[in-house]
Structure formats: C-alpha cells, structure tokens
C-alpha positions as CSV (number, residue, x, y, z in Angstrom):
1,M,-3.5,-22.8,-10.1
2,S,-5.3,-20.3,-12.2
3,K,-3.9,-16.7,-12.9
4,R,-6.7,-15.0,-11.2
5,T,-5.9,-17.3,-8.0
6,L,-2.2,-16.2,-8.3
7,A,-3.3,-12.6,-8.7
8,L,-5.4,-12.9,-5.6
9,L,-2.5,-14.4,-3.6
10,A,-0.3,-11.6,-4.7
11,A,-2.8,-9.0,-3.6
12,L,-3.1,-10.8,-0.2
13,A,0.8,-11.0,0.2
14,T,0.9,-7.2,-0.6
15,T,-1.6,-6.3,2.0
16,T,0.0,-8.6,4.6
17,I,3.3,-6.7,4.3
18,Y,1.5,-3.3,4.5
19,G,-0.2,-4.4,7.6
20,I,3.0,-5.3,9.4
21,N,4.6,-2.2,8.0
22,H,2.4,0.1,10.1
23,T,4.1,-1.0,13.2
24,I,7.6,-1.8,12.0
25,A,8.1,1.7,10.2
26,K,6.6,3.6,13.2
27,D,9.1,1.9,15.5
28,V,12.0,3.5,13.6
29,M,10.6,6.8,12.8
30,P,11.8,9.6,13.7
31,T,14.4,8.2,16.1
32,Y,16.6,6.7,13.6
33,V,15.3,7.7,10.3
34,K,12.9,10.6,9.6
35,P,9.9,10.0,7.2
36,F,11.2,11.7,4.0
37,G,14.6,10.1,4.5
38,F,12.8,6.7,4.6
39,I,11.2,7.6,1.3
40,F,14.5,8.2,-0.3
41,L,15.8,4.8,0.8
42,R,12.6,3.1,-0.4
43,V,12.7,4.7,-3.9
44,V,16.4,4.3,-4.5
45,G,16.5,0.7,-3.1
46,A,13.5,-0.4,-5.2
47,T,14.9,1.3,-8.3
48,I,18.1,-0.6,-8.0
49,L,16.3,-3.9,-7.4
50,F,13.9,-3.4,-10.4
51,W,16.8,-2.5,-12.7
52,A,18.7,-5.6,-11.7
53,I,15.8,-7.9,-12.1
54,S,14.8,-6.4,-15.4
55,F,17.9,-7.7,-17.0
56,T,16.6,-11.3,-16.6
57,I,13.8,-10.7,-19.2
58,P,13.7,-9.6,-22.8
59,K,14.0,-5.8,-23.3
60,Q,10.8,-3.9,-24.0
61,K,10.5,-0.4,-25.3
62,I,8.0,2.1,-23.8
63,E,5.8,3.7,-26.5
64,K,6.2,7.5,-26.6
65,K,2.4,8.0,-26.0
66,D,2.6,6.2,-22.6
67,W,5.4,8.4,-20.9
68,G,2.8,10.8,-19.9
69,R,0.8,8.3,-18.0
70,I,4.0,6.8,-16.6
71,L,4.9,10.4,-15.2
72,L,1.4,10.6,-13.6
73,C,1.9,7.1,-12.1
74,S,5.1,8.1,-10.5
75,V,3.7,11.4,-9.2
76,F,0.8,9.6,-7.4
77,G,2.3,6.2,-6.5
78,M,6.0,6.9,-6.0
79,A,6.0,10.4,-4.6
80,I,2.8,12.0,-3.1
81,N,1.5,8.7,-1.9
82,M,4.7,7.6,-0.1
83,L,5.5,11.0,1.3
84,A,2.1,11.6,2.7
85,F,1.8,8.2,4.4
86,F,5.2,8.1,6.1
87,K,4.8,11.7,7.2
88,G,1.4,11.0,8.5
89,L,2.7,7.8,10.2
90,E,5.3,10.0,12.0
91,L,2.6,12.6,13.1
92,S,-0.3,10.2,13.9
93,T,-0.6,6.6,15.1
94,P,-0.5,3.2,13.4
95,I,-4.0,2.7,14.6
96,N,-5.2,5.8,12.9
97,S,-3.4,4.7,9.7
98,A,-5.0,1.4,9.7
99,V,-8.4,2.9,10.1
100,L,-8.1,5.6,7.5
101,I,-6.3,3.3,4.9
102,T,-9.7,1.4,4.7
103,V,-11.3,4.3,2.7
104,T,-9.0,3.4,-0.2
105,P,-11.4,0.9,-1.9
106,I,-14.2,3.3,-1.7
107,I,-12.1,6.1,-3.2
108,T,-10.9,3.7,-5.8
109,V,-14.3,2.4,-6.8
110,V,-15.5,6.1,-7.1
111,L,-12.5,7.1,-9.1
112,S,-12.9,4.0,-11.3
113,A,-16.5,4.9,-12.1
114,I,-15.5,8.5,-12.8
115,L,-12.3,8.0,-14.7
116,I,-12.6,4.7,-16.5
117,K,-16.4,4.2,-16.4
118,E,-16.1,1.0,-14.3
119,K,-19.5,-0.3,-13.2
120,I,-20.1,-0.8,-9.6
121,K,-22.0,-4.0,-9.0
122,P,-24.4,-4.4,-6.1
123,I,-22.5,-7.3,-4.7
124,K,-19.2,-5.3,-4.9
125,A,-20.8,-2.4,-3.2
126,S,-22.2,-4.6,-0.3
127,G,-18.8,-6.2,0.0
128,I,-17.1,-2.9,0.3
129,L,-19.6,-1.6,2.9
130,I,-19.4,-4.8,5.0
131,G,-15.6,-4.8,4.9
132,F,-15.5,-1.1,5.9
133,I,-17.7,-1.7,9.0
134,G,-15.6,-4.7,10.1
135,A,-12.4,-2.9,9.7
136,V,-13.5,0.2,11.6
137,A,-14.9,-1.8,14.3
138,L,-11.8,-3.9,14.7
139,I,-9.5,-0.8,15.0
140,L,-11.7,1.5,17.0
141,F,-12.7,-1.0,19.6
142,G,-10.2,-3.8,19.3
143,A,-6.8,-2.2,19.9
144,E,-5.1,0.1,22.4
145,K,-4.2,3.5,21.1
146,A,-0.5,4.6,20.8
147,Q,0.8,7.6,22.5
148,N,3.7,8.6,20.3
149,A,2.0,11.1,18.0
150,S,2.8,14.8,17.7
151,N,0.0,16.0,15.5
152,I,-2.8,13.5,15.0
153,P,-5.3,15.9,12.9
154,L,-2.5,16.7,10.4
155,G,-1.3,13.1,10.2
156,N,-4.8,11.9,9.5
157,I,-5.4,14.5,6.8
158,L,-2.1,13.0,5.2
159,F,-3.4,9.5,5.4
160,I,-6.5,10.5,3.4
161,V,-4.2,12.3,0.8
162,N,-2.3,8.9,0.7
163,C,-5.5,7.0,0.1
164,I,-6.6,9.3,-2.7
165,C,-3.2,9.2,-4.5
166,Y,-2.9,5.4,-4.0
167,G,-6.3,4.8,-5.5
168,T,-5.5,7.1,-8.3
169,Y,-2.3,5.3,-9.0
170,L,-4.0,1.8,-9.1
171,I,-6.4,3.1,-11.8
172,L,-3.7,4.8,-13.9
173,V,-1.2,2.1,-13.8
174,K,-3.7,-0.8,-14.7
175,S,-3.5,-0.2,-18.4
176,L,0.2,-0.1,-18.2
177,V,0.7,-3.3,-16.4
178,E,-1.5,-5.1,-19.0
179,K,0.7,-3.7,-21.7
180,Y,4.3,-3.9,-20.3
181,H,6.0,-6.4,-18.1
182,P,5.9,-5.4,-14.5
183,F,9.8,-5.5,-14.1
184,H,10.3,-3.0,-16.9
185,L,7.4,-0.7,-16.0
186,M,8.4,-0.6,-12.3
187,K,12.2,0.3,-13.0
188,W,11.0,3.4,-14.9
189,L,8.3,4.3,-12.5
190,F,10.8,4.3,-9.6
191,T,13.6,5.9,-11.5
192,I,11.3,8.8,-12.2
193,G,10.3,8.6,-8.5
194,I,14.0,9.3,-7.5
195,I,13.9,12.6,-9.5
196,L,10.6,13.6,-8.0
197,N,11.5,12.8,-4.3
198,L,15.1,13.9,-4.4
199,P,14.7,17.7,-3.6
200,I,12.3,16.8,-0.5
201,T,14.1,13.7,0.9
202,F,17.8,14.1,0.3
203,S,18.4,16.3,3.3
204,E,16.8,13.9,5.8
205,V,18.6,10.8,4.5
206,M,21.9,12.7,5.1
207,E,20.9,13.0,8.8
208,V,20.9,9.3,9.2
209,A,23.7,8.1,11.7
210,W,24.4,4.9,9.9
211,T,27.2,3.7,12.2
212,N,25.1,4.0,15.2
213,L,22.0,2.2,13.9
214,P,21.1,-0.8,16.1
215,L,20.3,-4.1,14.4
216,N,16.5,-3.8,15.0
217,A,16.6,-0.4,13.1
218,I,18.7,-2.0,10.3
219,G,16.2,-4.8,10.0
220,A,13.3,-2.5,9.9
221,I,14.8,-0.4,7.0
222,F,15.6,-3.6,5.1
223,F,12.0,-4.7,5.5
224,V,10.5,-1.2,4.4
225,V,12.9,-1.1,1.3
226,F,12.7,-4.7,0.1
227,C,9.3,-5.9,1.3
228,T,7.1,-2.8,1.7
229,T,8.3,-1.3,-1.5
230,F,10.0,-3.8,-3.9
231,L,7.7,-6.8,-3.3
232,T,4.5,-4.9,-2.8
233,Y,4.7,-2.9,-6.0
234,L,5.9,-6.0,-7.8
235,F,2.9,-8.2,-6.5
236,N,0.4,-5.4,-7.0
237,G,1.6,-4.9,-10.6
238,Y,0.9,-8.6,-11.3
239,A,-2.4,-8.6,-9.4
240,L,-3.7,-5.7,-11.6
241,T,-2.9,-7.7,-14.8
242,Q,-5.7,-10.2,-13.7
243,L,-8.0,-8.1,-11.4
244,K,-9.9,-4.8,-11.4
245,A,-8.3,-1.8,-9.6
246,S,-11.3,-1.7,-7.2
247,T,-10.8,-5.5,-6.4
248,V,-7.1,-5.1,-5.6
249,S,-7.7,-2.1,-3.4
250,A,-10.4,-4.0,-1.5
251,F,-7.6,-6.1,0.1
252,V,-6.7,-3.1,2.2
253,Y,-9.4,-4.3,4.7
254,L,-7.1,-7.1,5.7
255,Q,-4.5,-4.6,7.0
256,P,-6.2,-4.0,10.3
257,L,-6.7,-7.7,10.9
258,I,-3.1,-8.5,10.0
259,G,-1.9,-5.8,12.4
260,I,-3.9,-7.3,15.2
261,L,-2.6,-10.8,14.5
262,F,0.9,-9.4,14.3
263,A,0.3,-7.8,17.7
264,L,-1.0,-11.0,19.2
265,G,2.1,-12.9,18.0
266,A,4.3,-10.3,19.7
267,G,2.2,-10.5,22.9
268,K,1.0,-6.9,22.7
269,D,-2.8,-7.5,22.2
270,K,-5.6,-9.9,23.3
271,L,-8.3,-11.6,21.3
272,D,-11.9,-11.1,22.2
273,I,-15.5,-11.6,20.8
274,L,-15.5,-8.2,19.2
275,K,-12.3,-8.8,17.3
276,I,-13.5,-12.3,16.1
277,G,-16.8,-10.8,14.7
278,A,-15.1,-7.9,13.0
279,T,-12.6,-10.4,11.5
280,L,-15.4,-12.3,10.0
281,L,-17.0,-9.2,8.6
282,I,-13.7,-8.4,7.0
283,F,-13.2,-11.6,5.4
284,A,-16.8,-11.5,4.1
285,G,-16.3,-8.0,2.7
286,V,-13.1,-9.1,0.8
287,Y,-14.8,-12.2,-0.4
288,L,-17.7,-10.2,-1.9
289,S,-15.5,-7.5,-3.2
290,T,-13.2,-9.8,-5.1
291,K,-15.9,-12.5,-6.2
292,K,-16.1,-12.7,-9.9
293,P,-19.6,-12.1,-11.2
294,K,-21.2,-14.9,-13.2
295,P,-21.7,-14.1,-16.8
296,S,-25.2,-13.2,-17.9
297,P,-27.0,-16.0,-19.8
C-alpha cells in the first residue's frame, strides 16, 4: 500500500470520527459538560497522550525559527477552532454544523491560493463544487432538524469561524508536519493549547459533577478526547505529509454522509432517493478533489 493511499485512509478515518462526533458531543452538552469544559478535557487529554507516545520514537529538537508558526497553529487549531465549534454546537444544531462545515474546503483552497500560492486546478475546483452541492442537498433535504438549540444564528456564525480557523491551521501546519514527526509536533501544539485555553475553559470543567455522570456521558467524553481529538489530529498530521491541505480538507464533505449513516444504524433516519443521489455527488466530489493530476508530458 502506497503512502498516498495510507494518507487518504487517514483523512477518511478523521472525517468519519468527526461525522459521528456531531451527534455524540451534542448529546452530552450542556447537560453533563459545558462546551468550554469539553475543550479543556480535549486539550489536556490529547496532550497527555501525545507526550506519552512521543517517548516511543527518537527525540527531535524544534528549531527556534519554527516556534512562531507552532504558536499560530495552536491558536488556530487548538484554541479558536475548538472553542468556536463546541460553543456553536451548543447554540445551534448538529445538522447546521454539518452543513456549514462543508465550506471548509472552499476556504482552505482560497487561503492556500493566497497564503502559499497553491494553484487551483479545474478538476479540483469542479470536485469541490460537486461535493458542496451534494453535501448541502443531503443535509437540507435529507434529515430532520433538531430542536435543542438556543441561539442558531450565533451558533452558525461560530461554525463559520471554526471553518476559517481550521482551514488556516491546515495550511500553516503542513510545512511543520513535513519537517517534524507528528508525535513530537502534536505534543507541543497541544501543550501550548492548554495554556491558551486554560483561562477560558477551567471554570466550566470544574462544574462537571463527575460522580453523577452516567455511563453514556463517560463514553461520549472518552470518544471526544481520544477519537475526536487525539486520533483525528494524529491522522490529519500524517495525511498532510502526503497530501495538499486543500485535498485533506475536501474530506469534510463525507461528514454529512457519515452522519446520515450513523443515524440510519441507530434507527433515527430513513434512506430515500434524494439521499442516495446526494451521496453519489459527495463521493464524486471527494474523488475529483483528491485525484492526483497526471504529470504534463
């Protein structure tokens, strides 16, 4: 199996976890854990895991000139991005988050063109457009809307902030993951993330009634910390070593599809012609967006 294939599988695993996370995290917030408290648990848990796993590989020193970029990556990827998404998920709905998260590839492609002069090939542009149409159709017309949302407009604005920050993070971190081992890089990114998030998140994590948490809430917290944070950032880090940032971000189109399949498995949704058609559009969009162009003769 080639490194590119492994990178594509890593990106697929990441978006699968994110797709399930929309529902799992929403079910726990804010009844058992408030959104900023969740971020504290995510960042601290991931930091511990990355530090532990970093001892299994040779030490690697971070060059002084790279610390500025690492700080920016932590600001966009481990602070603003997470805080905006989880607060938005509390205020809005999983459906809205899945819809709005599909603008990430578009933002990433535009930012890539501006910041790192990455060329936008016609086939990639068409794939992004097709995937976007399929994802929006699947969510707007293929799922029932949830009711447990207190401020949908503000929540949706925070989802857009999340998309912009995550797209910026993917671009900024790409040169770092090509230079440093993901284990070492992530342990420093999340360590800085603790410092950045601590003043905002600590009060909410202290409100958690740990002794009264039911098993389903404990399981959801574990999933968010280990899978949605540790595994996704690890997999994305590897994917970025082999793929363009815009290619990795294109996998976000699979999140609505995965959310629907997860709901079907739980008996909370039904399959129809619209969803099948939208699903085919999403797969076509991801294929075109990730297809490696043939070299010019």
